[in-house]
Every structure is written in structure tokens, then in C-alpha cells.
N, C-alpha and C positions, 0 to 999 in steps of 0.2 A: 504494500500500500504506500510506503514512503516514496517509491519511484514515481507513483502516480501523483502524489502530493507535490513532488518537485516540479512537475510540468503543468499542473492544473492551476487556474486562477479564477477569481470571481469574474463571471461574464459581464458584470456591470461596471465594476471599479478596477478590475485587474489586480486586486489585492491577493496575496497568497492565502492559502487555507491551512487550517490546523484540523486534525481529526478530533471530533467531539469526544469528550470523556464519557465513561459509562454512566456517571451520575446525571449528566445533562441529558443523555438519551433516555434514562429511566424517568426523569422528571417530565420530559416532553411527552413520552409515551403515556404517562399517567394523565396528563392534561389532554392528550389526544383522545384517550378512552372516555374522558369526561366531556368531550366535545368543546373544549376550551381553547383550542389552537386554530388560528386561521393563517393562511398563507398571505403573501403580499397582494394577491388578487382578491382577498376578502373571503375566499372559500374556506369552509371548515375542513380541516385535515381529518380524515377518517381512518386512514391506514397507519398502523404503527411503523416507526422507522427502525431499521436495524443498526444504522450508523449515520453519521452526518459529517459534513465539512463545514467548519465555522470560519467565516470570513475574518481576516486579521483584526478588523475593528470590533469584532464580536457583536455586530448588529444583526447578522443573519446566519441561518444555518441552511445548507442545501442537503436535503435528505439523500441517503444512499439506500437503494432498494435492490435486492438481488445482485449485490456487488456492483451496481451501476449508479454513479453519481447523477442526480437529476439537476442539471445546471441551467434550469429555466428560471429567469429572474422572477416571474410571477409565481413560481412554486416555492420560492425561498420562504423560510419560516422566520419571522421577526423574533429576535431574542430580547 
């Protein structure tokens, strides 16, 4: 995964990513289960995330599902 992190960047700001820690993923998944998380497009996130890429400024997380980073700006989750 580190090799991938070395070449990926935020599609909006081009900032580098960090891999989200387990606690952040657990917290987000609890809020997703409760229907409390919306993406940047304002849609409620309904699927739990297995991992995530956090933008350097820590404002947004891009979900990773099935080992594929979802780097769509409107799908980013505000932190």
C-alpha cells in the first residue's frame, strides 16, 4: 500500500495522502451505521469502509473499497 500512497494524491488539491488509522475507520463506520455520515455531494454514506486515504490537511477522507481507492471529489467524506 505504501507504493500506492507514494504516487497517489488528492484529485482536488494534489495534497499527499496518509492511510487512515483503525480508530478513525471504526468511528466513521459506527457513524455510517447510524446514518450520520454524508459525502461532499450531500448523500448519506450507507456502505461501511474498509480503509481510507486522508488528505494531508485532514479535511477529507477518500474511502477504499475492495482495495480500490475511490478518488471522486464528490464521494470524499468530510472529517
